[in-house]
DRENVEXBA-682646 format. One record per residue (C-alpha): residue in three letters; x negated, y, z negated. Coordinates in steps of 0.5 Angstrom, whole numbers. Each point is the difference from the previous one (the first is absolute). Layout:
// DRENVEXBA-682646
{site "ala",{X,Y,Z}},
...
//
This chain:
// DRENVEXBA-682646
{site "met",{0,0,0}},
{site "pro",{-3,7,1}},
{site "ser",{-2,4,-6}},
{site "pro",{5,6,-1}},
{site "arg",{-2,6,4}},
{site "thr",{-2,7,-3}},
{site "pro",{3,7,3}},
{site "ser",{-7,1,2}},
{site "ser",{-1,-6,4}},
{site "arg",{7,1,3}},
{site "arg",{-2,7,2}},
{site "arg",{-6,-3,3}},
{site "arg",{4,-5,4}},
{site "leu",{5,6,3}},
{site "ala",{-6,4,2}},
{site "ala",{-3,-6,4}},
{site "ala",{7,-1,3}},
{site "leu",{0,7,2}},
{site "ala",{-7,0,3}},
{site "ala",{3,-6,4}},
{site "ala",{6,4,2}},
{site "val",{-5,5,3}},
{site "ala",{-4,-5,4}},
{site "leu",{6,-4,2}},
{site "val",{4,6,3}},
{site "ala",{-6,2,4}},
{site "thr",{0,-7,3}},
{site "ala",{3,0,7}},
{site "gly",{5,-5,3}},
{site "gly",{4,-5,-4}},
{site "thr",{0,-8,0}},
{site "gly",{5,-5,0}},
{site "ala",{6,5,4}},
{site "ala",{6,-4,0}},
{site "ala",{2,-3,6}},
{site "pro",{7,2,4}},
{site "gly",{3,-6,-3}},
{site "pro",{1,-8,0}},
{site "ala",{-1,-3,7}},
{site "ala",{6,-3,3}},
{site "pro",{1,-7,-3}},
{site "gly",{-2,-5,5}},
{site "pro",{1,-8,-1}},
{site "ala",{1,-2,-8}},
{site "ala",{-7,-2,-2}},
{site "ala",{-1,-6,-4}},
{site "leu",{-1,2,-8}},
{site "arg",{-4,-3,-6}},
{site "asp",{1,1,-7}},
{site "ala",{-6,5,-3}},
{site "met",{-1,4,-6}},
{site "phe",{-1,8,0}},
{site "val",{-5,2,-5}},
{site "gly",{0,8,-1}},
{site "asn",{-7,2,-2}},
{site "asn",{2,7,-4}},
{site "trp",{-6,3,0}},
{site "asp",{-3,-2,6}},
{site "gly",{6,2,5}},
{site "thr",{0,-7,3}},
{site "ala",{4,-6,0}},
{site "asp",{-3,-7,0}},
{site "val",{5,-5,3}},
{site "ile",{-1,-7,-3}},
{site "glu",{2,-7,1}},
{site "ala",{7,-1,-4}},
{site "gln",{-2,-7,-3}},
{site "gly",{-6,-5,0}},
{site "asp",{-6,4,-1}},
{site "phe",{3,7,1}},
{site "arg",{-6,1,5}},
{site "arg",{-1,7,3}},
{site "ile",{3,1,7}},
{site "gly",{-1,7,1}},
{site "arg",{0,7,-2}},
{site "leu",{4,6,2}},
{site "asp",{-2,8,-1}},
{site "val",{6,3,-3}},
{site "val",{-2,7,0}},
{site "pro",{-3,1,7}},
{site "asp",{3,7,0}},
{site "lys",{-4,1,-7}},
{site "gln",{-4,7,3}},
{site "glu",{7,3,3}},
{site "arg",{3,-2,-7}},
{site "leu",{-5,3,-4}},
{site "arg",{-1,7,4}},
{site "glu",{8,1,-1}},
{site "ile",{-1,-1,-7}},
{site "tyr",{-6,4,-1}},
{site "leu",{3,6,3}},
{site "asn",{6,0,-4}},
{site "pro",{-1,1,-7}},
{site "val",{6,-3,-3}},
{site "lys",{-1,-6,4}},
{site "leu",{-8,0,-3}},
{site "ala",{2,1,-7}},
{site "phe",{5,-7,1}},
{site "phe",{-5,-3,4}},
{site "leu",{-5,1,-6}},
{site "gly",{5,-2,-5}},
{site "val",{1,-7,3}},
{site "arg",{-8,-1,0}},
{site "asn",{-1,2,-7}},
{site "gly",{7,-3,-3}},
{site "pro",{2,-6,3}},
{site "gly",{-6,-1,4}},
{site "glu",{-5,-1,-5}},
{site "gly",{-4,5,3}},
{site "his",{1,-3,7}},
{site "asp",{5,2,6}},
{site "gln",{5,-5,1}},
{site "phe",{1,-2,7}},
{site "val",{4,-6,0}},
{site "asp",{6,-2,-5}},
{site "asp",{5,-5,3}},
{site "met",{0,-3,7}},
{site "tyr",{5,-4,4}},
{site "ala",{0,-3,7}},
{site "thr",{6,2,5}},
{site "pro",{4,-6,2}},
{site "asp",{-3,-2,7}},
{site "gly",{-7,0,-4}},
{site "ser",{-3,6,5}},
{site "ser",{-1,5,-6}},
{site "met",{-2,1,-7}},
{site "val",{4,6,-4}},
{site "val",{-4,3,-5}},
{site "ser",{1,5,-6}},
{site "arg",{-6,5,-1}},
{site "pro",{1,3,-7}},
{site "ser",{-6,5,1}},
{site "phe",{3,2,7}},
{site "ala",{7,0,-2}},
{site "asp",{3,-4,5}},
{site "val",{2,-6,4}},
{site "val",{-3,-2,6}},
{site "ser",{1,-6,5}},
{site "leu",{-7,-3,3}},
{site "asp",{0,-4,6}},
{site "leu",{-4,-7,-2}},
{site "arg",{-3,-1,7}},
{site "thr",{-3,7,1}},
{site "gly",{0,3,-7}},
{site "arg",{4,6,2}},
{site "ile",{5,4,-3}},
{site "asn",{7,-1,3}},
{site "trp",{4,5,-5}},
{site "arg",{-1,4,-6}},
{site "phe",{5,2,-5}},
{site "pro",{-2,5,-5}},
{site "val",{4,-1,-7}},
{site "ala",{3,5,-4}},
{site "gly",{-5,3,-5}},
{site "his",{-7,-2,-1}},
{site "arg",{-1,-7,-1}},
{site "ala",{3,-7,3}},
{site "asp",{0,-6,-4}},
{site "his",{3,-7,0}},
{site "met",{4,-3,6}},
{site "ala",{5,-5,1}},
{site "val",{3,-3,7}},
{site "ser",{7,-2,1}},
{site "pro",{2,-7,0}},
{site "asp",{1,0,8}},
{site "gly",{-7,4,0}},
{site "thr",{3,6,4}},
{site "arg",{-1,5,-5}},
{site "val",{-5,2,-5}},
{site "ala",{1,4,-7}},
{site "val",{-6,4,-3}},
{site "ser",{0,4,-6}},
{site "ala",{-2,7,0}},
{site "ser",{-2,1,-7}},
{site "thr",{-1,7,-1}},
{site "ala",{6,2,4}},
{site "asn",{5,-5,-4}},
{site "thr",{2,-3,6}},
{site "val",{1,-7,4}},
{site "his",{-1,1,8}},
{site "val",{3,-6,4}},
{site "leu",{-3,0,7}},
{site "asp",{1,-4,6}},
{site "ile",{-6,-5,0}},
{site "gly",{-1,1,8}},
{site "thr",{1,7,1}},
{site "gly",{-1,4,-7}},
{site "arg",{6,3,0}},
{site "gln",{4,1,-6}},
{site "val",{6,-3,-1}},
{site "gly",{2,2,-7}},
{site "ser",{-3,2,-7}},
{site "phe",{2,1,-7}},
{site "ala",{-2,3,-6}},
{site "thr",{-4,-3,-6}},
{site "gly",{-2,1,-7}},
{site "asp",{-7,3,-1}},
{site "lys",{-6,-4,4}},
{site "pro",{4,-5,4}},
{site "his",{-4,-6,0}},
{site "glu",{2,-7,2}},
{site "asn",{5,-2,5}},
{site "val",{4,-6,1}},
{site "phe",{5,-2,5}},
{site "thr",{5,-5,-2}},
{site "ser",{4,-5,4}},
{site "asp",{7,3,-2}},
{site "gly",{-2,6,4}},
{site "leu",{-3,4,-6}},
{site "leu",{-6,4,0}},
{site "trp",{-3,1,-7}},
{site "asn",{-5,5,-2}},
{site "met",{-4,0,-7}},
{site "ser",{-3,7,-2}},
{site "ile",{-6,0,-5}},
{site "gly",{0,7,-2}},
{site "glu",{-7,4,-1}},
{site "val",{-6,-5,-1}},
{site "thr",{-6,4,1}},
{site "thr",{1,4,-6}},
{site "ala",{-4,-1,-7}},
{site "leu",{7,0,-4}},
{site "asp",{0,-7,-1}},
{site "ala",{1,-1,-7}},
{site "pro",{7,-4,-1}},
{site "trp",{3,6,-4}},
{site "leu",{-2,4,6}},
{site "asp",{4,-4,5}},
{site "trp",{6,5,1}},
{site "thr",{-5,4,4}},
{site "lys",{-1,-5,6}},
{site "gly",{6,3,3}},
{site "asp",{7,-3,3}},
{site "arg",{-1,-7,1}},
{site "arg",{6,-4,3}},
{site "ile",{1,-6,5}},
{site "met",{5,3,5}},
{site "val",{4,-6,4}},
{site "val",{2,3,7}},
{site "asp",{4,-3,6}},
{site "ala",{-5,-1,5}},
{site "glu",{4,2,6}},
{site "thr",{4,6,-3}},
{site "phe",{-6,2,-6}},
{site "arg",{6,2,-4}},
{site "thr",{-1,-2,-8}},
{site "val",{2,-7,-2}},
{site "arg",{-3,0,-7}},
{site "val",{-4,4,-4}},
{site "ile",{-4,-4,-6}},
{site "asp",{-3,3,-5}},
{site "met",{-5,-5,-3}},
{site "arg",{-1,4,-6}},
{site "glu",{7,-2,-3}},
{site "arg",{-1,-7,2}},
{site "leu",{-7,0,-4}},
{site "asp",{3,3,-6}},
{site "ala",{6,-5,0}},
{site "phe",{-5,-6,1}},
{site "gly",{-4,3,-6}},
{site "arg",{-6,2,3}},
{site "lys",{0,8,-1}},
{site "asp",{-7,-1,0}},
{site "leu",{-1,-1,8}},
{site "ser",{0,5,5}},
{site "asp",{6,0,5}},
{site "ala",{-5,1,6}},
{site "val",{1,-6,5}},
{site "arg",{-6,-2,4}},
{site "pro",{0,-6,4}},
{site "val",{6,-5,0}},
{site "ala",{3,-7,3}},
{site "phe",{7,-2,1}},
{site "thr",{2,-8,-1}},
{site "pro",{2,-3,7}},
{site "asp",{7,1,-2}},
{site "glu",{-1,7,-2}},
{site "lys",{3,0,-7}},
{site "lys",{-6,1,-4}},
{site "leu",{-5,5,1}},
{site "tyr",{-7,-1,-3}},
{site "leu",{-4,7,-2}},
{site "gln",{-6,3,-2}},
{site "val",{0,7,-4}},
{site "ser",{-6,5,-1}},
{site "phe",{-5,-2,-6}},
{site "tyr",{3,-7,-1}},
{site "asn",{-4,-6,1}},
{site "gly",{6,-5,1}},
{site "leu",{7,0,4}},
{site "leu",{7,1,-1}},
{site "glu",{6,-4,2}},
{site "tyr",{6,4,2}},
{site "asp",{7,-3,2}},
{site "val",{3,4,6}},
{site "thr",{7,-3,-1}},
{site "thr",{1,2,-8}},
{site "asp",{-5,6,1}},
{site "arg",{-4,-2,-6}},
{site "ile",{-7,-2,-2}},
{site "thr",{0,-7,-2}},
{site "arg",{-7,-2,-1}},
{site "ala",{-7,3,-1}},
{site "lys",{-7,-3,1}},
{site "val",{-6,2,-3}},
{site "leu",{-7,-2,3}},
{site "pro",{-7,-1,-3}},
{site "gly",{-4,6,0}},
{site "asn",{-7,0,2}},
{site "pro",{-4,2,-7}},
{site "arg",{-5,4,5}},
{site "thr",{6,4,2}},
{site "asp",{-1,8,-2}},
{site "pro",{6,1,-5}},
{site "asp",{0,7,2}},
{site "arg",{6,1,4}},
{site "thr",{-3,6,4}},
{site "thr",{-5,-5,3}},
{site "trp",{5,-4,4}},
{site "val",{1,1,7}},
{site "asn",{6,4,1}},
{site "asp",{4,-3,-6}},
{site "ser",{0,-7,3}},
{site "arg",{-3,-5,-5}},
{site "his",{3,-5,4}},
{site "his",{2,1,7}},
{site "gly",{2,-5,5}},
{site "leu",{5,-5,0}},
{site "ser",{3,-6,5}},
{site "met",{4,-6,0}},
{site "ser",{-1,-7,3}},
{site "pro",{5,-1,5}},
{site "asp",{4,-5,-4}},
{site "gly",{1,5,-6}},
{site "ser",{-4,-5,-5}},
{site "arg",{-6,4,-1}},
{site "leu",{-2,8,-1}},
{site "cys",{-7,2,2}},
{site "val",{-3,6,-4}},
{site "ala",{-6,5,2}},
{site "gly",{-3,2,-7}},
{site "thr",{-3,6,2}},
{site "met",{-3,3,-6}},
{site "asp",{-1,-7,-3}},
{site "asp",{-4,-3,6}},
{site "tyr",{4,-6,2}},
{site "ala",{5,-3,3}},
{site "thr",{5,-5,-2}},
{site "val",{6,-5,2}},
{site "val",{6,0,-5}},
{site "asp",{5,-5,0}},
{site "arg",{7,4,1}},
{site "ala",{4,-5,-4}},
{site "thr",{-5,0,-7}},
{site "leu",{-4,7,2}},
{site "arg",{-6,-4,-2}},
{site "glu",{-6,2,4}},
{site "gly",{-5,-4,3}},
{site "pro",{-8,0,0}},
{site "leu",{-2,7,0}},
{site "val",{-4,1,7}},
{site "glu",{-5,5,-1}},
{site "ala",{1,6,5}},
{site "ser",{-3,7,1}},
{site "lys",{5,5,-1}},
{site "pro",{5,-4,4}},
{site "tyr",{5,5,3}},
{site "trp",{6,-4,3}},
{site "ala",{3,-7,1}},
{site "thr",{3,-3,6}},
{site "val",{2,-7,3}},
{site "ser",{-4,-3,5}},
{site "gly",{3,-2,7}},
{site "asp",{1,-7,-2}},
{site "gly",{3,2,-7}},
{site "arg",{-5,-5,-4}},
{site "ser",{-5,6,-2}},
{site "cys",{1,7,-4}},
{site "val",{-5,5,4}},
{site "val",{-3,5,-5}},
{site "ser",{-4,6,2}},
{site "glu",{-6,1,-4}},
{site "ser",{-1,8,1}},
{site "gly",{-6,0,-5}},
{site "ala",{-4,-6,4}},
{site "asp",{2,2,7}},
{site "arg",{3,-7,1}},
{site "val",{7,-4,1}},
{site "thr",{1,-6,-4}},
{site "ala",{5,-6,1}},
{site "ile",{3,-3,-6}},
{site "asp",{4,-7,0}},
{site "phe",{7,1,-2}},
{site "ala",{0,-8,-2}},
{site "thr",{-7,0,-4}},
{site "gly",{-1,7,-2}},
{site "leu",{-7,0,3}},
{site "arg",{-4,4,5}},
{site "val",{0,-4,7}},
{site "ala",{-4,6,4}},
{site "ser",{-3,7,0}},
{site "val",{-2,4,6}},
{site "asp",{-4,7,0}},
{site "val",{4,6,3}},
{site "gly",{-1,7,0}},
{site "asp",{-1,6,-6}},
{site "his",{6,-1,-5}},
{site "pro",{5,-4,3}},
{site "gln",{7,1,-3}},
{site "arg",{6,-2,4}},
{site "val",{0,-7,3}},
{site "arg",{6,-2,5}},
{site "leu",{2,-6,4}},
{site "ala",{1,2,7}},
{site "arg",{1,-3,7}},
{site "ile",{-5,2,5}},
{site "pro",{-2,-2,8}},
{site "ala",{-3,-7,-1}},
{site "asp",{-6,2,4}},
{site "trp",{-2,6,-4}},
{site "ala",{-7,1,-2}},
{site "gly",{0,7,-1}},
{site "pro",{1,7,4}},
{site "ser",{-3,0,7}},
{site "gly",{-7,3,0}},
{site "arg",{-1,-1,-7}},
//
């Protein structure tokens, strides 16, 4: 973990950034200009399963096998227009202030170039949210060029979700308390809705709903439990995925209090639904564990505390963006959960019936958990070791690890052209 930063060190970084701005503005010409649009569709290409791994600080996405040895297939530059975007930012004092705020806040001193990624239904493109550039772009997998770009409201883009039919993508505009829903092929906005403070995770459900979880302020140092009220308005917004009208508003604070856990934060982080979508498992800020929420009865039914690492710094202000544990997925049959114990440096598989954890698999700041293409493994991103690790759901043991780029975070299952091995000319 980085050491606390002093005001003088912040001033030095700001001076360096402004000096870089002068040099950048003087540079002629941009790179990675957007293409006019996706090429006219040809015959349907054969597709294969793969996984996208977003290397947040690199500005790249690795594409790896979706099962087996999870070897790397290729890599895509997700900021081909980097110089153009930076010129815009450095010439706009408001944009520059927020850009530096992202770097020195949630970015831990780094720019955040890729948060979330999905493939288009035809496997031709990757759609990426880019926090530091406050936008979503579609990148042609064959050429690496930009098909379309959508600037989000406010100054930071965050988590996304793709609709069950793959045609729409929802993205959280975290500083604008807004979720945009875009046509995944064209980037055209088809709807939006207001959220609580700092919208984060999005999930489409099979009953035609879209869930958004807002997490409030996670970059302040007001992390003592008695100061939790300073973190803002946190809620779960459930909207109709066609009309974007509000269906439910869930205040998890009330549900936690009724369950007898007034000590826990109500900032909902990653979540996982059961296959029938009747139960929701969730992580909350500062908690090394998970909660079970019954969707039908609208109440928390169980809590599970997971082991703490004795080497974890007890100072909550040192935990990355308030997230003690950040990463949760469920096996396809609904019998097991996979948990990324971010600040405790492990991942583990939890039996859903008993909530007993399996072996603690050592992992360096694991930041996300998803399911492999064959459904047999949980795949976690080790952001502290720049690798992805697969853990067998049945045994709870590590089965593979593969090196990726700098600070991997989101990992998503995708379908790509069967013969793809990277953009042409790279």
